[in-house]
C-alpha positions as CSV (number, residue, x, y, z in Angstrom):
1,M,31.1,63.7,47.3
2,G,34.4,62.4,48.7
3,V,35.4,58.9,48.0
4,L,34.8,57.7,51.5
5,D,31.4,59.3,51.6
6,Q,30.4,57.2,48.6
7,F,30.6,54.1,50.8
8,S,28.1,55.5,53.3
9,L,24.7,53.8,53.6
10,A,23.3,56.5,55.9
11,G,19.6,57.1,55.5
12,R,19.1,53.8,53.6
13,T,17.2,50.7,54.5
14,A,18.4,47.2,53.7
15,L,17.1,43.6,53.8
16,V,19.3,40.5,54.3
17,T,17.7,37.2,53.9
18,G,19.1,34.4,55.9
19,G,20.4,37.1,58.2
20,G,20.3,35.3,61.5
21,T,23.5,33.4,61.2
22,G,26.8,33.1,59.3
23,I,27.5,35.3,56.3
24,G,24.1,36.9,56.4
25,K,24.5,38.0,60.0
26,A,27.9,39.5,59.3
27,L,26.6,41.4,56.2
28,A,23.6,42.7,58.1
29,V,25.9,44.1,60.8
30,G,28.2,45.5,58.1
31,F,25.4,47.4,56.4
32,A,24.3,48.8,59.8
33,E,27.9,49.9,60.6
34,A,27.9,51.7,57.3
35,G,24.7,53.6,58.3
36,A,21.7,51.6,57.1
37,D,18.7,50.4,59.0
38,V,18.6,46.6,58.4
39,A,15.8,44.1,58.2
40,I,16.7,40.4,58.4
41,C,14.6,37.4,57.7
42,G,15.0,33.7,58.3
43,R,13.1,30.7,59.7
44,T,14.3,30.8,63.4
45,Q,13.1,33.8,65.4
46,A,15.6,33.3,68.2
47,T,18.7,33.6,65.9
48,L,17.1,36.5,64.2
49,D,16.6,38.3,67.5
50,D,20.2,37.8,68.4
51,A,21.4,39.2,65.1
52,A,18.9,42.1,65.4
53,A,20.5,43.0,68.8
54,L,23.9,43.3,67.1
55,I,22.4,45.6,64.4
56,E,20.8,47.8,67.1
57,A,24.1,48.0,69.0
58,T,25.4,50.0,66.0
59,G,22.8,52.6,66.6
60,Q,20.6,51.6,63.6
61,R,17.1,50.2,63.5
62,A,16.5,46.5,63.0
63,L,13.5,44.3,62.0
64,A,13.7,40.6,62.7
65,L,11.1,38.8,60.5
66,T,10.4,35.1,59.9
67,A,9.8,34.1,56.3
68,D,10.3,31.2,53.9
69,V,12.0,32.6,50.8
70,T,10.6,29.7,48.7
71,K,7.0,30.9,49.3
72,A,6.0,33.8,47.1
73,D,3.2,34.9,49.5
74,E,5.6,35.0,52.5
75,V,8.2,36.9,50.4
76,N,5.7,39.5,49.3
77,A,4.4,39.9,52.9
78,L,8.0,40.3,54.1
79,I,8.6,43.2,51.7
80,D,5.3,44.8,52.5
81,R,6.2,44.7,56.2
82,I,9.5,46.5,55.6
83,V,7.9,49.1,53.4
84,D,5.1,49.6,55.9
85,A,7.6,50.1,58.7
86,W,10.2,52.2,57.0
87,G,8.6,53.5,53.8
88,R,11.3,52.3,51.5
89,L,13.8,49.6,50.5
90,D,17.1,50.7,49.1
91,I,19.3,47.6,49.4
92,A,18.5,43.9,49.3
93,C,21.0,41.1,49.9
94,N,19.5,37.7,49.0
95,N,21.8,35.5,51.1
96,A,19.5,32.6,52.1
97,G,20.9,29.4,50.8
98,V,21.4,25.7,51.6
99,N,23.8,23.0,50.7
100,N,24.6,19.3,51.4
101,W,26.9,16.6,50.1
102,V,25.2,14.1,47.8
103,D,26.7,11.8,45.1
104,A,25.1,12.6,41.8
105,A,24.4,9.0,40.8
106,G,22.3,8.5,44.0
107,M,20.8,11.9,44.4
108,S,17.1,12.0,45.1
109,E,14.7,14.4,43.4
110,E,14.0,15.8,46.9
111,D,17.7,16.7,47.3
112,W,17.8,18.5,44.0
113,D,14.6,20.4,44.6
114,W,15.6,21.4,48.1
115,I,18.8,23.1,46.7
116,Y,17.2,24.8,43.7
117,D,14.0,25.9,45.6
118,T,16.1,28.0,48.0
119,N,19.2,28.9,46.1
120,V,17.6,29.8,42.8
121,K,13.8,30.1,43.1
122,G,14.0,31.8,46.5
123,A,16.5,34.3,45.2
124,F,14.3,35.1,42.2
125,L,11.1,35.5,44.3
126,C,13.0,37.9,46.6
127,S,14.6,39.8,43.8
128,Q,11.2,40.1,42.1
129,A,9.4,41.5,45.1
130,E,12.3,43.8,46.0
131,A,12.6,45.1,42.5
132,R,8.9,46.1,42.4
133,V,9.6,48.5,45.3
134,M,12.9,49.7,43.8
135,I,11.6,50.3,40.3
136,A,8.8,52.4,41.7
137,A,11.4,54.5,43.6
138,G,13.7,54.7,40.6
139,R,16.8,53.2,42.3
140,G,18.1,50.3,44.4
141,S,20.8,47.7,44.7
142,I,20.2,44.0,44.8
143,I,23.0,41.6,45.8
144,N,22.6,37.9,45.3
145,L,25.0,35.7,47.4
146,A,26.4,33.2,44.9
147,S,29.7,31.3,45.4
148,I,32.9,30.4,43.7
149,S,31.1,27.1,43.3
150,A,29.5,28.8,40.3
151,I,32.7,28.5,38.4
152,I,34.6,25.7,40.0
153,T,33.8,22.1,40.9
154,N,33.9,21.7,44.7
155,R,36.3,19.1,46.1
156,P,36.3,16.8,47.9
157,Q,32.6,17.3,48.5
158,P,30.1,16.0,45.8
159,Q,27.8,18.9,45.1
160,S,26.7,18.9,41.5
161,H,23.3,20.3,42.5
162,Y,24.8,23.1,44.7
163,N,27.5,24.1,42.2
164,S,25.0,24.3,39.3
165,S,22.5,26.3,41.5
166,K,25.1,28.9,42.2
167,A,26.0,29.1,38.5
168,A,22.3,29.6,37.8
169,L,22.2,32.4,40.4
170,V,25.1,34.3,38.8
171,Q,23.4,34.1,35.4
172,L,20.0,35.1,36.9
173,S,21.7,38.2,38.4
174,K,23.2,39.2,35.1
175,S,19.8,38.8,33.4
176,L,18.0,40.8,36.0
177,A,20.7,43.5,35.8
178,A,20.1,43.9,32.1
179,E,16.3,44.0,32.5
180,W,16.2,46.4,35.4
181,A,19.0,48.8,34.6
182,P,16.7,51.2,32.7
183,H,14.7,51.6,36.0
184,G,17.8,52.5,38.1
185,V,18.0,49.1,39.8
186,R,21.4,47.5,39.9
187,V,21.8,43.7,40.4
188,N,25.1,42.1,41.2
189,S,26.2,38.8,42.7
190,L,28.8,38.3,45.4
191,S,30.7,35.0,45.3
192,P,32.7,34.1,48.4
193,G,35.3,31.4,48.6
194,Y,35.4,29.0,51.4
195,T,34.3,30.9,54.5
196,R,34.3,30.0,58.2
197,T,30.7,29.8,59.4
198,E,28.6,27.5,61.6
199,M,27.8,25.4,58.5
200,A,31.5,25.1,57.6
201,D,32.3,23.9,61.2
202,A,30.3,20.6,60.9
203,P,32.5,17.5,61.6
204,R,32.5,16.3,57.9
205,T,33.3,19.8,56.7
206,R,36.2,20.2,59.2
207,E,37.8,17.2,57.6
208,A,37.8,18.9,54.2
209,Q,39.2,22.2,55.4
210,P,42.9,21.2,55.0
211,I,42.2,20.6,51.3
212,W,40.5,24.0,50.9
213,N,43.3,25.8,52.7
214,R,45.9,24.0,50.6
215,D,44.2,25.1,47.4
216,T,43.7,28.7,48.4
217,P,46.7,31.0,47.7
218,L,46.2,32.9,50.9
219,G,46.3,29.5,52.7
220,R,43.2,29.9,54.8
221,M,39.4,30.2,54.8
222,A,37.8,33.7,54.9
223,E,36.3,35.1,58.1
224,V,32.7,36.3,57.6
225,E,33.8,39.9,58.4
226,E,36.1,39.9,55.4
227,L,33.0,39.9,53.1
228,Q,31.5,43.0,54.6
229,G,33.6,45.5,52.6
230,A,32.6,43.9,49.3
231,A,28.9,43.8,50.2
232,V,29.0,47.5,51.3
233,F,30.7,48.4,48.1
234,L,28.0,46.8,46.0
235,A,25.2,48.3,48.1
236,S,26.6,51.8,48.0
237,D,27.1,54.7,45.6
238,A,30.8,53.6,45.3
239,S,29.5,51.0,42.8
240,S,27.0,53.2,41.1
241,Y,28.3,52.1,37.6
242,V,28.5,48.4,38.5
243,T,25.7,46.1,37.5
244,G,25.6,42.6,36.2
245,H,28.9,41.8,37.9
246,D,29.9,38.8,39.9
247,L,32.4,40.0,42.6
248,I,34.6,37.1,43.7
249,V,36.2,37.2,47.2
250,D,38.0,33.9,47.5
251,G,41.6,34.4,48.8
252,G,42.8,33.7,45.2
253,F,41.2,30.2,45.0
254,T,40.0,30.7,41.4
255,V,43.4,31.9,40.0
256,W,44.8,28.4,39.7
């Protein structure tokens, strides 16, 4: 197999959670452009349908399914629907995540639980259901969307709950990688730096962008398309000997 062929996802099926907007939508389209049929899930059918149209425009099949990743029964039903439709699940990208800005001293239990339920519990429930299918098949690639927030302290935004949830997700990915490697299932995390999305364009966030740009050696935020190559690498045979790795794509932010 030639080196470029190793990056092909032709004949494979993928799932991207939180695939209706932002990074998730871009990664779903990237997987489709690399040859995979792609299922996406989220909570809003209209945004999912728009993203599914972009997937189908590449010539690949799409499924747009609503699901709450914090609910085990909905996650299990989601995976069952994909397998029922396509007979397999080769790639899973657990991208669904949430964040907000809350001072730690005044943080409510609800704020803490909201972050951890989606960013950690949701990623675990999805990984668990995905791995059951992949273990039975003897192969698969799971990619958990973490963040450089796993290894830095965000500034100027107060996000102790978010930062620690992403650190937990990186360690969860390593633990699952060790456990499932004998079954042919690879688990890695992908940690973007500051990335331009709908979420990052909120008024309060726009005020912080000059600080993020100043502290990034490349001097700017990432565009969502700049994460596609890293995700396709982790999904494909090009990374067949890579598991338990946290791939950082941050414009150099963490070198300081």
